[in-house]
C-alpha positions in Angstrom: -10.6 -39.2 10.5 -8.6 -37.5 7.7 -5.9 -35.3 9.5 -3.9 -34.4 6.5 -5.7 -31.2 5.6 -5.8 -30.0 9.4 -1.8 -30.9 9.7 -1.6 -28.7 6.5 -3.5 -25.7 7.9 -1.1 -26.1 11.5 2.1 -25.7 8.9 0.5 -22.7 6.9 -0.1 -20.8 10.1 3.1 -21.6 11.6 4.9 -20.4 8.7 2.8 -17.1 8.4 3.2 -16.6 12.2 7.5 -17.1 11.3 7.0 -14.8 9.2 5.4 -12.2 10.9 7.9 -12.5 13.5 10.6 -11.9 11.1 9.2 -8.8 9.6 8.7 -7.1 13.2 12.1 -8.1 14.1 13.6 -6.8 10.7 11.4 -3.4 11.1 12.6 -3.1 14.6 16.1 -3.3 13.6 15.9 -0.9 10.9 13.7 1.7 12.8 16.3 1.9 15.3 18.9 2.1 13.0 21.4 4.9 14.0 22.2 5.3 10.3 18.8 7.5 9.9 19.5 11.0 9.2 16.5 13.5 9.3 16.4 15.5 5.9 13.1 17.2 6.6 11.0 18.3 9.4 7.4 19.7 9.5 5.3 20.5 12.4 2.1 21.3 10.7 1.9 24.1 12.9 3.4 27.1 10.6 3.0 27.9 6.9 2.9 25.0 5.0 3.7 26.6 1.6 7.2 26.8 3.3 8.2 23.1 3.1 5.4 21.8 0.4 3.5 23.1 -3.0 0.1 21.6 -4.5 -1.7 20.3 -6.7 -5.4 21.2 -7.2 -7.4 24.4 -7.3 -10.3 23.2 -5.0 -8.0 21.9 -1.7 -8.0 23.8 1.4 -5.0 23.5 3.8 -4.6 25.3 6.9 -1.8 25.2 9.7 -3.6 24.9 13.3 -1.6 24.1 16.9 -3.0 20.5 16.1 -1.3 20.3 13.0 -1.7 20.7 9.3 -5.5 20.2 8.2 -5.8 19.3 4.5 -9.2 19.1 2.9 -9.7 18.5 -0.8 -12.3 19.4 -2.7 -15.7 18.9 -1.8 -17.3 17.4 -4.7 -16.9 13.7 -4.5 -15.6 11.7 -7.5 -14.7 14.7 -9.3 -11.0 14.8 -10.5 -11.2 19.0 -10.1 -11.3 18.5 -6.6 -8.6 15.8 -5.8 -5.5 17.3 -4.5 -1.9 16.1 -3.9 0.6 17.9 -1.6 4.3 17.3 -2.5 7.3 18.0 -0.4 9.5 20.8 -1.9 12.8 18.5 -1.4 13.5 15.5 -3.2 14.8 12.3 -1.0 17.6 9.7 -2.3 18.2 6.2 -1.2 16.7 4.1 1.7 13.4 6.2 3.6 12.1 6.3 6.8 8.9 8.6 7.3 7.4 9.3 10.7 4.1 11.3 11.3 1.0 11.5 13.3 -2.2 11.1 11.0 -5.9 11.8 11.9 -8.9 11.4 9.7 -11.3 14.4 9.7 -14.1 13.2 7.0 -16.7 10.2 7.6 -16.4 9.0 4.2 -16.8 5.5 2.9 -15.7 6.3 -0.7 -12.3 7.1 -1.9 -8.5 7.2 -1.4 -5.9 8.8 0.7 -2.3 8.0 -1.0 1.4 8.4 0.2 3.3 8.9 -2.9 7.2 7.9 -2.5 10.2 9.0 -4.3 7.9 10.3 -7.4 9.8 11.8 -10.3 8.3 12.4 -14.1 8.9 9.7 -16.4 11.4 11.8 -18.5 8.8 11.8 -21.5 8.4 15.0 -22.6 6.7 17.3 -21.2 6.9 15.1 -17.9 10.2 15.3 -16.9 12.0 14.0 -14.1 11.8 17.4 -12.0 7.8 17.3 -11.4 8.2 20.3 -10.3 8.5 21.9 -14.0 5.2 20.7 -15.1 2.7 21.7 -11.9 0.6 23.3 -14.4 -0.4 20.0 -16.1 -1.6 19.1 -12.5 -4.3 21.6 -11.7 -6.3 19.1 -12.2 -5.4 16.5 -10.2 -6.6 13.5 -12.3 -5.0 9.9 -11.1 -4.3 9.0 -14.5 -2.0 12.2 -14.9 0.0 10.3 -12.1 0.2 7.0 -12.8 0.9 7.3 -16.4 3.8 9.8 -16.4 5.3 9.0 -13.2 7.4 6.7 -11.2 6.7 6.2 -8.0 5.6 4.1 -5.0 1.9 4.6 -3.9 0.4 3.5 -0.3 -3.4 4.4 0.0 -4.6 3.9 3.4 -7.6 4.9 5.2 -9.2 4.0 1.8 -12.3 2.8 0.4 -13.6 1.2 -2.9 -15.3 4.1 -4.9 -18.8 2.2 -4.9 -18.7 1.4 -0.6 -21.1 2.2 1.2 -19.8 0.0 4.6 -17.4 1.6 7.1 -15.7 -1.3 8.3 -14.4 -2.6 4.6 -11.5 -0.1 4.4 -8.4 -1.0 2.6 -4.8 -0.5 2.4 -2.8 -1.5 -1.0 0.6 -0.8 -2.7 1.0 0.4 -6.5 3.9 1.0 -8.4 3.7 3.8 -11.4 3.8 3.7 -14.5 1.1 1.7 -15.4 2.5 0.0 -18.7 1.4 1.4 -22.3 -2.2 -0.1 -23.2 -2.2 -2.4 -19.8 -4.8 -2.2 -16.8 -4.0 0.3 -14.4 -5.7 -1.8 -11.8 -4.7 -5.2 -12.8 -1.0 -4.5 -13.3 0.4 -1.6 -10.7 -0.8 -3.8 -7.6 2.2 -5.3 -5.8 0.9 -8.2 -3.6 -0.9 -8.4 -1.1 -3.3 -5.9 -0.1 -4.9 -6.0 3.3 -8.7 -5.5 4.2 -10.6 -4.0 6.8 -7.7 -3.5 9.2 -9.9 -1.9 11.8 -7.7 1.5 11.6 -8.1 5.1 10.8 -11.4 5.6 12.9 -12.4 9.0 12.5 -11.0 11.7 14.6 -8.5 9.3 16.3 -4.9 10.0 16.6 -2.5 7.3 14.6 1.2 7.1 14.3 2.6 5.9 10.6 5.8 4.7 10.0 7.1 3.6 6.5 10.3 2.2 5.7 11.3 1.6 2.1 14.6 0.0 1.1 15.5 -1.5 -2.4 14.3 -5.3 -1.3 11.2 -4.0 1.3 8.6 -1.7 2.3 7.2 -1.6 5.9 4.0 0.5 7.1 3.4 0.5 10.7 0.2 1.9 12.1 -0.1 2.6 15.5 -3.1 3.9 17.4 -4.7 3.9 21.0 -5.8 0.9 21.3 -3.6 -1.3 18.5 -0.8 -1.0 16.3 -0.2 -3.3 13.5 2.9 -4.0 10.9 1.9 -4.5 7.0 4.6 -5.7 4.5 5.5 -5.9 0.8 8.5 -7.5 -1.4 9.9 -5.1 -3.7 12.4 -7.4 -4.9 10.7 -7.9 -8.1 10.2 -3.9 -8.8 12.2 -1.8 -10.4 14.4 0.2 -8.6 12.9 4.1 -7.6 16.2 5.9 -6.1 15.4 9.2 -5.8 12.2 11.5 -5.6 9.2 13.5 -4.0 7.2 12.5 -1.1 3.2 13.3 -1.6 -0.1 13.1 -0.1 -3.1 12.8 -2.0 -6.6 13.3 -0.8 -9.5 11.7 -3.3 -12.3 14.5 -3.3 -14.5 14.9 -0.1 -11.3 13.5 1.8 -9.7 15.3 4.8 -7.4 14.5 7.3 -4.9 16.2 9.9 -1.1 15.9 9.5 1.3 16.5 12.7 5.2 16.2 13.3 6.2 14.8 9.4 9.6 13.9 9.5 11.7 11.7 6.7 15.1 10.2 7.2 17.2 9.4 4.6 20.1 6.6 5.2 23.8 7.5 5.8 26.2 5.6 4.0 23.2 4.1 2.0 23.3 0.3 2.7 20.9 -2.6 1.7 18.5 -4.7 3.2 
């Protein structure tokens, strides 16, 4: 009996387990650090326009006692009905973001996205301050963003555009902008995506914690029945030092956001 493949598998599983344990330990240390300083807080129950601005003319946003209900336009697959909600404030350095998320749609297609530290590329008219070219995003076509912005993109509670299976969700990280002449799907993705997570069920509440440093991105999701930590290396990516936070919902997607908090790190340190 050839035991070599079995031994290789055991070694691989052991290495994966050790890496996962280290990621969890590093995340916990970062999350509990006393260096974080609160820079932004929104319960979601009061006037959203005080702290956010909106791309997309078909979206509907309503503040309720349960949080901020954000509905993109109803026509799935149409650029006019996508929507992005941006913080008015910009955030510099290491980031920690916490919020409660409850998916309100039953879609099996299209994405929900969190943008981190977004700025314009600086090539006119797409200047660094994206609020200076809001009029160019009244129709929030994805291409306008991934071609003309620098940002990290985390898609979650998301599905491929031709999917019909509600269990086949994914979590994926990308970095903008796409290199001119290159394919968006092939060249913006940061390895590795995660599939069929078992998370983000309709009408269930989840606490999301995101931590971004120069070298690593952590995305933790905690629901009533399970908790999972996802990580990506940023070591080989261009540095993103400052920018706005954005919530994108593709057409037909709907979610409730509550207790949205953003922290930056005092005397910014590197991990």
